[in-house]
C-alpha positions as CSV (number, residue, x, y, z in Angstrom):
1,X,14.7,13.9,4.1
2,X,14.7,11.3,6.8
3,X,12.0,8.7,6.3
4,X,9.9,7.4,9.2
5,X,9.2,3.7,9.4
6,X,7.1,2.6,12.3
7,X,7.4,-1.0,13.7
8,X,3.8,-1.8,12.9
9,X,4.1,-0.6,9.3
10,X,7.4,-2.6,8.9
11,X,5.7,-5.8,10.1
12,X,2.8,-5.4,7.6
13,X,5.4,-4.7,4.9
14,X,7.4,-7.8,5.9
15,X,4.3,-10.0,5.6
16,X,3.5,-8.5,2.2
17,X,7.1,-9.0,1.0
18,X,8.3,-12.2,2.6
19,X,6.0,-13.5,5.3
20,X,3.6,-15.3,2.9
21,X,6.5,-17.5,1.7
22,X,6.7,-19.2,5.1
23,X,5.1,-22.6,5.3
24,X,2.5,-21.8,7.9
25,X,2.6,-19.0,10.4
26,X,5.7,-17.0,11.1
27,X,7.4,-17.8,14.4
28,X,7.7,-14.9,16.8
29,X,11.5,-15.7,17.0
30,X,11.7,-15.2,13.2
31,X,9.8,-11.9,13.4
32,X,12.1,-10.6,16.1
33,X,15.2,-11.6,14.1
34,X,13.9,-10.2,10.8
35,X,12.5,-6.9,12.2
36,X,15.7,-6.5,14.3
37,X,17.6,-6.4,11.0
38,X,15.7,-3.1,10.2
39,X,16.2,-1.6,13.6
40,X,13.1,-2.7,15.5
41,X,13.8,-4.1,19.0
42,X,12.0,-7.2,20.4
43,X,9.7,-5.3,22.8
44,X,8.5,-3.1,19.8
45,X,7.9,-6.2,17.7
46,X,5.8,-7.8,20.4
47,X,3.7,-4.7,21.2
48,X,3.1,-4.0,17.5
49,X,2.2,-7.7,16.8
50,X,-0.3,-7.4,19.7
51,X,-1.9,-4.3,18.1
52,X,-2.1,-6.1,14.8
53,X,-3.7,-9.0,16.5
54,X,-6.4,-6.8,18.1
55,X,-7.1,-5.3,14.7
56,X,-7.7,-8.7,13.2
57,X,-4.7,-8.6,10.9
58,X,-2.7,-11.3,12.6
59,X,-3.9,-14.5,14.2
60,X,-1.9,-16.3,17.0
61,X,-0.8,-19.9,16.1
62,X,1.9,-22.4,16.6
63,X,4.8,-23.1,14.4
64,X,5.8,-26.6,13.4
65,X,8.1,-26.9,16.4
66,X,5.4,-25.8,18.7
67,X,6.7,-22.3,19.3
68,X,4.5,-19.2,19.3
69,X,3.8,-17.8,15.8
70,X,1.5,-15.5,13.9
71,X,-0.3,-16.0,10.6
72,X,-2.4,-13.7,8.5
73,X,-6.2,-13.6,9.0
74,X,-8.3,-14.2,5.9
75,X,-9.1,-10.4,5.7
76,X,-5.4,-9.6,5.9
77,X,-4.6,-12.1,3.1
78,X,-7.2,-10.4,0.9
79,X,-5.8,-7.0,1.8
80,X,-2.3,-8.0,0.8
81,X,-3.5,-9.7,-2.4
82,X,-5.3,-6.5,-3.3
83,X,-2.1,-4.6,-2.4
84,X,0.0,-6.8,-4.8
85,X,-2.0,-5.6,-7.7
86,X,-1.6,-2.0,-6.7
87,X,2.1,-2.1,-5.7
88,X,3.5,-4.3,-8.4
89,X,0.9,-4.2,-11.2
90,X,0.9,-1.8,-14.2
91,X,-2.5,0.0,-14.3
92,X,-4.4,-0.8,-17.5
93,X,-5.3,2.1,-19.6
94,X,-9.0,3.0,-19.5
95,X,-11.1,6.1,-19.7
96,X,-13.7,4.6,-17.4
97,X,-14.3,5.9,-13.9
98,X,-15.7,4.3,-10.7
99,X,-18.1,6.6,-8.8
100,X,-19.0,6.0,-5.2
101,X,-22.2,7.7,-4.0
102,X,-23.0,7.4,-0.3
103,X,-25.4,8.6,2.3
104,X,-25.0,7.9,6.0
105,X,-27.6,8.8,8.7
106,X,-26.6,11.5,11.1
107,X,-26.8,9.1,14.0
108,X,-24.1,7.0,12.4
109,X,-21.8,9.8,11.5
110,X,-18.8,7.8,12.7
111,X,-19.4,5.5,9.8
112,X,-19.5,8.5,7.5
113,X,-16.0,9.5,8.7
114,X,-14.8,5.9,8.3
115,X,-16.2,5.8,4.8
116,X,-14.6,9.0,3.7
117,X,-11.3,8.1,5.2
118,X,-11.2,4.7,3.5
119,X,-12.2,6.0,0.1
120,X,-9.4,8.6,0.4
121,X,-7.0,5.8,1.4
122,X,-8.1,3.8,-1.7
123,X,-7.2,6.8,-3.8
124,X,-10.6,8.3,-4.5
125,X,-11.0,12.0,-5.2
126,X,-13.9,14.0,-3.9
127,X,-16.2,15.4,-6.5
128,X,-19.0,16.7,-4.2
129,X,-20.3,15.8,-0.7
130,X,-21.2,12.1,-0.8
131,X,-19.8,11.7,-4.3
132,X,-16.2,10.3,-4.8
133,X,-14.4,9.1,-7.9
134,X,-11.5,6.8,-8.9
135,X,-10.2,5.0,-11.9
136,X,-12.6,2.1,-12.7
137,X,-9.9,-0.6,-12.3
138,X,-10.2,-0.1,-8.5
139,X,-13.8,-1.5,-8.5
140,X,-12.9,-5.0,-7.1
141,X,-10.6,-3.7,-4.4
142,X,-13.1,-1.0,-3.4
143,X,-15.9,-3.7,-3.1
144,X,-13.6,-5.8,-1.0
145,X,-12.8,-2.9,1.4
146,X,-16.4,-1.8,1.8
147,X,-17.5,-5.4,2.5
148,X,-14.7,-5.9,5.0
149,X,-15.8,-2.8,6.9
150,X,-19.5,-3.6,6.6
151,X,-20.1,-0.3,4.8
152,X,-22.0,-1.6,1.7
153,X,-25.5,-0.6,3.0
154,X,-24.4,3.0,2.7
155,X,-22.8,3.1,-0.7
156,X,-23.7,2.7,-4.4
157,X,-21.0,2.1,-7.0
158,X,-21.3,3.2,-10.6
159,X,-18.9,2.7,-13.6
160,X,-18.8,4.8,-16.7
161,X,-17.1,7.5,-18.8
162,X,-16.8,11.2,-18.1
163,X,-19.1,12.9,-20.6
164,X,-18.8,16.6,-19.5
165,X,-18.6,19.3,-19.0
166,X,-15.2,20.4,-17.8
167,X,-12.2,19.0,-19.7
168,X,-11.1,15.8,-17.9
169,X,-7.7,17.1,-16.9
170,X,-9.2,20.2,-15.3
171,X,-11.7,18.0,-13.4
172,X,-8.9,15.6,-12.2
173,X,-7.0,18.7,-10.8
174,X,-10.1,19.6,-8.8
175,X,-10.8,16.1,-7.5
176,X,-7.3,15.3,-6.4
177,X,-4.6,17.5,-4.7
178,X,-2.0,16.9,-7.5
179,X,0.6,19.1,-5.8
180,X,0.5,17.1,-2.6
181,X,0.7,13.8,-4.6
182,X,3.6,15.1,-6.6
183,X,5.4,16.0,-3.4
184,X,5.0,12.5,-2.1
185,X,6.6,11.1,-5.3
186,X,9.4,13.6,-5.1
187,X,10.1,12.7,-1.4
188,X,10.3,9.0,-2.4
189,X,12.7,9.9,-5.2
190,X,14.9,12.0,-2.9
191,X,15.7,9.0,-0.8
192,X,15.5,6.0,-3.1
193,X,16.8,7.3,-6.5
194,X,20.3,7.7,-5.0
195,X,20.0,4.3,-3.4
196,X,19.2,2.8,-6.9
197,X,22.1,4.6,-8.5
198,X,24.4,3.2,-5.8
199,X,23.2,-0.3,-6.5
200,X,23.7,0.2,-10.2
201,X,27.3,1.3,-9.8
202,X,28.5,-0.6,-6.7
203,X,29.0,-4.2,-5.6
204,X,26.2,-6.6,-5.2
205,X,24.6,-6.3,-1.7
206,X,24.7,-9.2,0.7
207,X,21.3,-10.9,1.3
208,X,20.9,-9.0,4.6
209,X,21.7,-5.7,2.9
210,X,19.3,-6.5,0.1
211,X,16.6,-7.5,2.6
212,X,17.0,-4.3,4.6
213,X,17.1,-2.1,1.6
214,X,14.0,-3.7,0.0
215,X,11.9,-3.6,3.2
216,X,12.6,0.1,3.6
217,X,11.9,0.8,0.0
218,X,8.7,-1.2,-0.1
219,X,7.5,0.3,3.2
220,X,7.9,3.8,1.6
221,X,6.6,2.9,-1.8
222,X,3.5,0.9,-0.9
223,X,1.6,4.0,0.2
224,X,2.1,5.8,-3.1
225,X,-0.1,3.7,-5.4
226,X,-2.9,4.3,-2.9
227,X,-2.4,8.0,-2.6
228,X,-2.0,8.3,-6.4
229,X,-4.4,5.8,-7.9
230,X,-2.9,5.9,-11.4
231,X,-4.9,8.4,-13.5
232,X,-4.4,8.3,-17.3
233,X,-1.1,10.0,-18.1
234,X,-2.7,12.6,-20.4
235,X,-4.7,13.9,-17.5
236,X,-1.7,14.8,-15.4
237,X,0.9,17.6,-15.5
238,X,3.6,17.2,-18.1
239,X,6.4,17.0,-15.4
240,X,4.5,14.4,-13.3
241,X,7.1,12.7,-11.1
242,X,5.1,9.5,-10.6
243,X,6.5,7.8,-13.7
244,X,10.1,8.2,-12.4
245,X,9.1,7.1,-8.9
246,X,7.5,3.9,-10.3
247,X,10.6,3.2,-12.4
248,X,12.9,3.7,-9.3
249,X,10.8,1.3,-7.2
250,X,10.8,-1.3,-10.1
251,X,14.5,-1.1,-10.3
252,X,14.9,-1.6,-6.5
253,X,12.5,-4.5,-6.6
254,X,14.4,-6.2,-9.4
255,X,17.8,-5.8,-7.7
256,X,16.8,-6.4,-4.0
257,X,13.7,-8.5,-3.6
258,X,14.9,-12.0,-4.5
259,X,18.4,-11.5,-3.0
260,X,16.7,-10.4,0.3
261,X,14.6,-13.5,0.3
262,X,17.7,-15.6,1.0
263,X,18.0,-13.7,4.3
264,X,14.3,-13.8,5.1
265,X,13.7,-17.5,4.3
266,X,12.7,-19.7,7.2
């Protein structure tokens, strides 16, 4: 399998991994150097940064030396902070669920589509039309997302336990496409498990090699904790590959992240 890493996605991944360590906004020259190390040319960096600026993710600024630079917007900072808890955190065990119930007028159906797509991207499963469900630990992040998109007037959130009537494991298999989620974990493992084994048996990577390997691994991994929101293990198939995928990413993070920071530092 050959992974696809778009310039825009790699820029977001860079800011999440290393960009926040800069004192102030990241100079454009640094973005070009650091994205060039993962195969993104300067025109692609500039055009992707422009798109992220239009979306409100990046804000134009000046570096300490007066050169052009880009910093994170307040919303982008919140997005990355929420992402840290997803990507690096261990989901707390709980049998509680978060239920989102929404109703959007027909004349605003574009907001209905946006709401459905964002709930899906947060990892919610569809129970019924206008009723979506996720592990309760996603409540804070869900609220942040709905507030950021001005969708709170259309949604009510509830938190509680599943009381019946189908067994919870059967219900989870209906609410989420577990086969598709398992395939995403397996695709990650196909690429990154051999990379981890090579690190474990080979020489220490240089800072640039570590930076490159970590950015690619993180760019692939960071989508998985959103697609798979971390259901209780007993509700998933016995051969669930998510545990192995999480362990592989943790191993790559431990071996590459800090070493790569030496290459990424200002």
